[in-house]
C-alpha positions as CSV (number, residue, x, y, z in Angstrom):
1,X,82.8,21.3,-50.0
2,X,81.5,24.7,-49.1
3,X,78.7,24.5,-51.6
4,X,77.6,21.1,-50.2
5,X,77.9,22.5,-46.7
6,X,75.4,25.2,-47.7
7,X,73.1,22.7,-49.3
8,X,73.2,20.3,-46.3
9,X,73.3,23.0,-43.6
10,X,76.8,22.3,-42.5
11,X,79.5,24.7,-41.4
12,X,81.1,26.1,-44.5
13,X,84.3,27.1,-42.9
14,X,84.8,23.6,-41.3
15,X,83.8,21.7,-44.5
16,X,86.0,24.0,-46.6
17,X,88.9,23.4,-44.3
18,X,88.5,19.6,-44.7
19,X,88.4,20.0,-48.5
20,X,91.4,22.3,-48.6
21,X,93.6,20.2,-46.3
22,X,92.6,16.6,-47.1
23,X,95.5,15.9,-49.5
24,X,98.1,18.4,-48.2
25,X,100.5,15.5,-47.3
26,X,100.1,13.5,-50.5
27,X,103.1,14.8,-52.4
28,X,105.5,13.9,-49.6
29,X,103.6,10.8,-48.4
30,X,101.8,9.3,-51.3
31,X,101.9,5.7,-50.1
32,X,98.9,3.8,-48.7
33,X,100.9,3.4,-45.5
34,X,101.4,7.1,-45.0
35,X,98.6,9.1,-46.7
36,X,96.5,10.6,-45.1
37,X,97.7,9.3,-41.8
38,X,100.8,11.4,-41.7
39,X,98.9,14.6,-42.5
40,X,96.1,13.7,-40.0
41,X,98.7,13.4,-37.3
42,X,100.2,16.8,-38.1
43,X,96.7,18.4,-38.1
44,X,96.0,16.8,-34.7
45,X,99.3,18.2,-33.3
46,X,98.3,21.6,-34.7
47,X,95.0,21.5,-32.9
48,X,92.7,21.2,-35.9
49,X,89.1,20.1,-35.1
50,X,88.7,16.4,-34.7
51,X,85.8,16.4,-37.1
52,X,88.0,17.7,-39.9
53,X,90.8,15.3,-39.1
54,X,88.4,12.4,-39.0
55,X,86.8,13.4,-42.4
56,X,90.3,13.5,-43.9
57,X,91.0,10.0,-42.6
58,X,87.7,8.7,-43.9
59,X,88.3,9.9,-47.5
60,X,90.9,7.1,-47.8
61,X,88.8,4.0,-48.5
62,X,91.7,1.7,-47.7
63,X,91.7,2.8,-44.0
64,X,88.3,1.2,-43.6
65,X,86.9,3.9,-41.4
66,X,83.1,4.5,-41.4
67,X,82.0,7.8,-42.9
68,X,79.7,9.0,-40.1
69,X,78.9,12.6,-40.8
70,X,77.7,14.4,-43.9
71,X,81.1,16.1,-44.0
72,X,82.9,12.7,-44.1
73,X,80.6,11.5,-46.8
74,X,80.8,14.7,-48.9
75,X,84.6,14.8,-48.8
76,X,84.7,11.3,-50.2
77,X,82.0,12.1,-52.8
78,X,83.8,15.2,-54.2
79,X,87.4,14.1,-53.9
80,X,87.8,12.1,-57.1
81,X,85.1,14.0,-58.9
82,X,86.7,17.4,-58.6
83,X,89.9,16.0,-60.0
84,X,88.0,14.4,-62.9
85,X,86.1,17.6,-63.7
86,X,89.3,19.6,-63.6
87,X,90.9,17.2,-66.1
88,X,87.7,17.3,-68.3
89,X,87.9,21.1,-68.3
90,X,91.6,21.3,-69.1
91,X,91.4,19.2,-72.2
92,X,88.8,21.5,-73.7
93,X,90.0,24.0,-76.3
94,X,89.2,26.9,-74.0
95,X,90.5,25.2,-70.9
96,X,87.3,26.4,-69.1
97,X,84.8,24.9,-66.7
98,X,82.4,27.8,-67.4
99,X,80.4,25.9,-70.1
100,X,81.3,22.3,-69.2
101,X,78.2,20.1,-68.9
102,X,77.6,17.0,-66.7
103,X,76.9,14.9,-69.8
104,X,80.4,15.8,-71.1
105,X,81.9,14.6,-67.8
106,X,79.8,11.4,-68.0
107,X,81.0,10.7,-71.5
108,X,84.6,11.1,-70.4
109,X,83.9,8.7,-67.5
110,X,83.3,6.0,-70.1
111,X,86.7,6.5,-71.7
112,X,89.0,4.4,-69.4
113,X,92.1,6.0,-70.9
114,X,91.1,9.5,-69.9
115,X,92.3,10.4,-66.4
116,X,92.9,6.7,-65.8
117,X,94.1,7.3,-62.3
118,X,90.7,8.6,-61.2
119,X,88.4,6.0,-59.7
120,X,85.1,6.0,-61.5
121,X,83.8,3.6,-58.9
122,X,84.5,6.2,-56.2
123,X,82.7,8.9,-58.1
124,X,79.6,6.7,-58.5
125,X,79.9,5.5,-54.8
126,X,80.2,9.1,-53.6
127,X,76.9,10.1,-55.3
128,X,75.2,7.0,-53.8
129,X,76.6,7.8,-50.4
130,X,75.1,11.3,-50.5
131,X,71.8,9.9,-51.8
132,X,71.9,12.0,-55.0
133,X,71.6,11.1,-58.6
134,X,75.0,10.9,-60.3
135,X,74.2,13.5,-63.0
136,X,72.8,15.9,-60.4
137,X,76.0,15.4,-58.3
138,X,78.3,16.1,-61.2
139,X,76.3,19.2,-62.2
140,X,76.3,20.4,-58.6
141,X,80.0,20.1,-58.3
142,X,80.6,21.7,-61.7
143,X,78.4,24.6,-60.6
144,X,80.3,25.0,-57.3
145,X,83.6,24.9,-59.1
146,X,82.4,27.6,-61.6
147,X,82.0,30.0,-58.8
148,X,85.8,29.9,-58.2
149,X,86.9,29.1,-61.7
150,X,89.6,31.8,-61.8
151,X,91.1,30.7,-58.6
152,X,91.2,27.1,-59.9
153,X,92.7,28.1,-63.2
154,X,89.6,26.9,-65.0
155,X,88.1,30.2,-66.3
156,X,89.6,29.7,-69.7
157,X,92.6,30.9,-71.6
158,X,91.1,34.3,-72.3
159,X,90.9,35.3,-68.6
160,X,94.5,34.2,-67.8
161,X,96.8,37.1,-67.3
162,X,100.4,36.8,-68.0
């Protein structure tokens, strides 16, 4: 989210906050009736910016809310993709995103058994929503994730300390 904020001239802190918090309620409230509504209500009570709360609500397609801002659109566009990229990196022998390429991710997208819970349709729709080519979108997100690979646990087995 922060990388796209830089690219689109958005507020990196605000966009990063939306990315960080958008699924914080999912483990306790995974149903369509509750997620992300329960979390959004908590964030509102805590005084989080309305733009962040709204973006979090709009990332759930089933709520039917229009994605109005670039932050709303970007959160939807990166949500499924970051999970899919993480899965693609973790099945590599080195468990690293550092040399993962967009074409490898695209190849994995064709395998319906791989990370089957991830909506390929949402990944494609997200790129379209941002008005970027799908391969460019995937490469951009991989590049952004590489910058924080150690924090994500995706820097490879050699860099993991025990």
